[in-house]
N, C-alpha and C positions, 0 to 999 in steps of 0.2 A: 234583489236588494238583500234578502235574508242570507242568500248564499255568499254574497260579498262580505257581509259582517262576520259570518262564521269563518271564512277564510282569513279575515284580518285577525280575529281572536286567536286563531290557531297559529298564525305567523308570530304574533306577539308572544304567545306562550312558549313557543319553541325558542325564540330569541332569549327569553328570560332563563330558560333551562340551560342554554349554551353558555350564557354569561356566568351563571352560578358555577357551572362546571369548570370554566376557565379560571375563575377566582380561586376555586379549590385547588386546582392543579398548580397555579402560581404560588399559592400559600404553602403548599406541601413542599415544593422545590426550594423555596427561599430558606436560608439558614436561620435557625433560631438564635436568640441572644446567647452570647458566650459559646465558646467552642468546647464541647464536651460538658457543658454545665447542665444544671437541672432543667429539664424540659427539652433538651436538644435531642435530636435523633442520632443514633449511633452511626458512625461511618465504618467502612471496611477496615480502616487503620486502627480503629478503637476496639474492634472485636477480637478477642483471643480465642482462636479456634483450637479445639483439643488436638494434640499431636497424635498422629497415627502410631499405633503400637509397632515397635521395631523388633526384629528377631533377636532373641537373647544371644549374647556373645558366648561362644564356646570357650571354656577355660583353656589356658595354654597347655600343651602336651607336657606331661611330666615324664622324664626318662624312666624306663623300666629296667630293673636289674634282677637277674636270677643267679644265685651262687650254686653251682653244681659241684659235687664231690663224687669221685669214682674210686672204687677199691679193686684190687687185683683178685687173685685166685683164692677163694675160700675152700681150702683143700683139707678135708676132714679125715685125717688118719684115725686108726683105732685108738691111738694114745689120747687123742682129743675127745672122742666120744666116750671112751671108758672113764676118763677123769670126770667128765660131765655126769656120767651115771653114778659115780662114787660120791659126787657132791650133792646129788639130788636128795632132798629130805623125805619126800613122799613118793619115791619111785620115779620112773622116767629119767629125764636127762636135764641137767642144769648147766648150760654153757656160759653163764654169766661171768665166772672167774676168768675165763680165757680172754674176754673182750673188754672187761670193765675199765681198764686203764686208757682205752682210746675212745670210749663211748662219746665223749664230748666232741670229738672231731667229726663224728657223723651227724650229730644233732645240730651242729653249728653251720647249717647251710639250708638252702631252700629245696634241694633235690639231691638225693644220694642213690647211687647205683653200685652194683657189685657183680662180679662173675662168680656164680655159684658152681664151683668146679665139680662137686659131687651131686649125684641124683638124690632126691628125697622121695623114695617110693615106699609107701607104708605097707605094701603087700609083701615086702621082703624085709628080712632082718638086717640091721646095720652090718656093713662089711667094709673091709680095707682093700688096699691095693692088691691086685690090679683092677678089680671090678668094685668100685666104691658104691656104697649106699649109706645115707645118713639118716639119723632119727628125725622125726617130724618136729621135735622141739627146736631144732636148729632154725627152722623157718621163723618161728615166733621170736627167737632171740635176735635174728637179723632185723625183723620188723621193729622190735623194741629198741634196737640200736638207732633206727632211723632210716634204714634202707627201704625204698619203695619200688625200685626198678631192679630186676634180676635178669641177668643174662644167663640162660640155662644151657646154651649150646657150646660144646667144647669136645675135646677128644674123649671124654668119659661119658658123653651123653647116652651112649648105647651100652653102658656097662651092665645094665639089667634088661637089655633088649627092648623090643617094642612095648611089652607089657609094663616094663619099668617106666618108660616114658609116659605112657597113658596114666599109670598110677600116680606119677609125680604131677602131671598136669591136673589131674582130679584133686590132688592134695592142695595144689596152689589155689584152686577155686574156693577152698575154705577160707582163703585170705583175699577177699575181693579188693582190698586196698593195695595189693601187690600187682605190679605190672611185670609180666614175664615174657621175655622175648627170645627168639632163636630157634625154638622147636614148637611145632604146631600139630594139632590133632588131625587136620585135614586141609585140603586146599582152601576151603572157605575161611578157616581159621587163619591160614597163612595170609590171605588177602586182607585180613583185618590188621593193618599195621598199627602197632601199639603207639598211642598218643596220650600225652599228659599235659594239662595246662597248669602253669605255675606263674603267679603274679602277673597274669595277662599275657604271658608268652606261651606258645604251644610247642612242645617238643615231641618229635617222632623218634622211635628207637628201633634199630635194626640189628640183628645178631647173625653171625655166621661162623663157621669153623672150617679149618683147612683139612682136618683129619678126624677120624673116629676110631683110631687104634685098630684098624683092620676089620672092625665090626660093621655090619650093614643091616638095614631093615629087611624083613622078610618080603618075598615077592608078593605084590598086590597090596602092600601096606598103604594106608592113606596118610600116615604121618609124614610131615614135610620138615626136612632139615635143609637149610641153605648152606652150600659149600662155597669156599672162596674161588674154586675153579669155575663156577657158574657166573662168569662175568656179565653176560647179557642179562641174566636174572637180577644180578646185583644192581646194575645200571638202571633197569626198569623199576626196581624197588626204591632206590634212592630218589629217582625222578618223581615217582608217585608220592613218596613221603614229603617231598618239597611242596606238593600241592595241598598237603594236609596240615603242615606245621611251619612255624617260623624257624625252627632249628632242627636239623637232622643229626642224630647221634648214632654212630656205628660202633658196635662191639665186635671185634675180630679176634678169633682164636687162631694164631698163626705162628710161623717162625720155628726156629730150632731151640730145643730145650737147653737150658743151662749156658747160653751164650749171651753176652751183653751187646752183641752187634746184630742189628736187623739184616736179614738177607735180601737179595735182589727181589725176590717175590714179594716180600713185605713192602719195600719202598715203592715198587712199581704199582702194586694194587692200591697203596695209600694215595699216590698221586692221581690215579684214575678215579678213585672214589671222591677225592676233593674236586676234581673237574666235573664229575657227575652231579655234585651238589651237597656232599657231606660237609657239615660244619665242624664236627668234632669226631676224631677217630681214636678209640681206646682199645689197645691191644692186650692180649693175654696169652698164656701158654708157656713161655720160656722159663717161668718160675724164678727168674732173676730180673732185675731192672734192665731196661733198655732206654735209649735216649728219647727225649721229647723234642719235637721239631715243628717249626712253622712251614707249611706248604703254601705255595702260591697257586691258587686255583685259576683255571683258564678264564674265568669271568672277573678276576681281580680280587676275589676274596682271600683273606688270610685264614687258613684252616690249620687247626692244631692236631698233631698226631703224637700220641704217647704209645710207642711201639710195644712196651710191656711194663706193667706196673708191678711185676713180681708177685710173690705170694702175699695174700692178706694174712693168712695163718697157715701153718703146716707143721708136720713133725718130720720134715726132711733132715738129712744128716750132713749138709755142707753149709759152710758159712755164708756164701753169697745168697743162698736160698732163704736165709733168715732176714734179709733186707728187702723190704717192700716199700710201697708208697701209696698215698692217697692223692689223686689228682684233684687240684683245687682250681676251678675255672669260674670266672664271672662273665656272664653274657649281659650286654647292655643294648637296649633299643633307644637311640638318642632322639629320634623324631618319629612322628606318626607313620611316615612312609619309608622309614629307613629299615634296612635289614639288620637284625641283631648282630653285634660283633663281640668278639672276646676282648674284654678290656683289662683283664688280669688273668694270669695263669702261673701255676707253680705246683710243686710236688711237696707234700708233707711226708717226710720219711717215717717209717715205722719199723720196729724190730720184733721178730718173734723170739721169745726167750723160753728156755726150759732148763730144768736141772738135769743131773745125771739120770740116765735110764728113761729119758723123754718124760720126766715127771713135771707136773706143774707148768704146763704149757700156757703161756700168756703173752699178750702184746704190750709193747711200750711205744709211745711216740719218741722219736729220736731226741726231741727237745728235753726229755726227762731221763734219757738213758745215761748210764754212767760207765766209766772204765771198770768199776768193780763188778757190775752186772756182766760185762763182757768177759771178764776173767773167770767168772763162775758158770759160764754158759756150758751146758752139757754137750753142745755141738763140738767143743774143743776135743772131745774124745775121738772124733772122727776127722776133725779139721783143725790142726793145731795153729794154723795161721790166723784164725779168727780172733779179732781183738777190736777194741774201740777204734784204734787208728785204721784198721782194715775197713771198718764200716765207713769212716769218714773219707778215706781214699776212694772207696767205691762210689760214694755219692758225688764226690768232686769230679771224678773221672767220667762217670757214665751220665750223670744228670747235669752237673755244672752250675755255676753261680746264677745264670739267668733264670733258672726254674726252681732252685732250691729254696724251700721255706723252712723256718725254724719249727 
């Protein structure tokens, strides 16, 4: 009997517990008064879940532009360095007078380069043609003007022999802001292609020469000079430069002196270098202007070639050699994955002026040159046809309206 009562109590107790549990479940599931009102339970629809953080949007690509200007042969005859010596107040050489009229043309760009025709080797005294050497103050003057890239390889690179080259390269090291191309201490130095970043674009610079005036390096020399005849080396060098930079610029010392027409060797090599990957080809050596031309590269790029920029400054004795130019080129990278292209190109003409006896040698931009200056030019003692109209006709004939700038 006792067992029966205990079982009955247990059954009743379990029933009560189950009933209470059922009531609680039903009560919890039934909606409260008012939808979303006080005392109601939140629904999924009424809960605002925090948004997951999204990746920040990258700003749109802004086109990159770099304005590059290139000058021709900086040919320092004794008349130029002697007047610089006479103008120096505390000894040394002051080249400021010769260049002051065109200084703004060099500073008004992002990147400026020049062909330094004469060696600057401090172990030797300054010297004139046929074996040039220039005072060290010339380097500082060029840097002050705004040049930072210097092509040092040309037909006068061996004027002071291997010792002169090594002395010049050591002297350039005192100006770490300068980038010097075309002649190298050894093979390791040669393999170090000169590269410079400007405004987010990277430029690689290559220099070469066709001739060295019959002079050569001594047997066993480690110095490296790239010659235009070494086409496989040039191709390899340009292709390597393309892996290092957005833009490949080639300085080439070539052609025939004192002629306005490029020869077959120039035009053939220019096309090959364009096909190999060069983006801009700048020529030197003829000492007079030669045409500027667009080349169609094999990969579809448009490559600009200026066959000769003439003299930057000199004390030569013929009228055509007084006319030079500063190449003015703008590179633009339109999109993040685009190859930079040349979006504007022109030549800023300049004139070397001097008085009788090669005195007061100085430069003028063509835009400020006058017929009166042309009439008083000392070059007329050797070349009577030189005149203001002679300059204008030369510019119109050789360069033409497409590339002439004021």
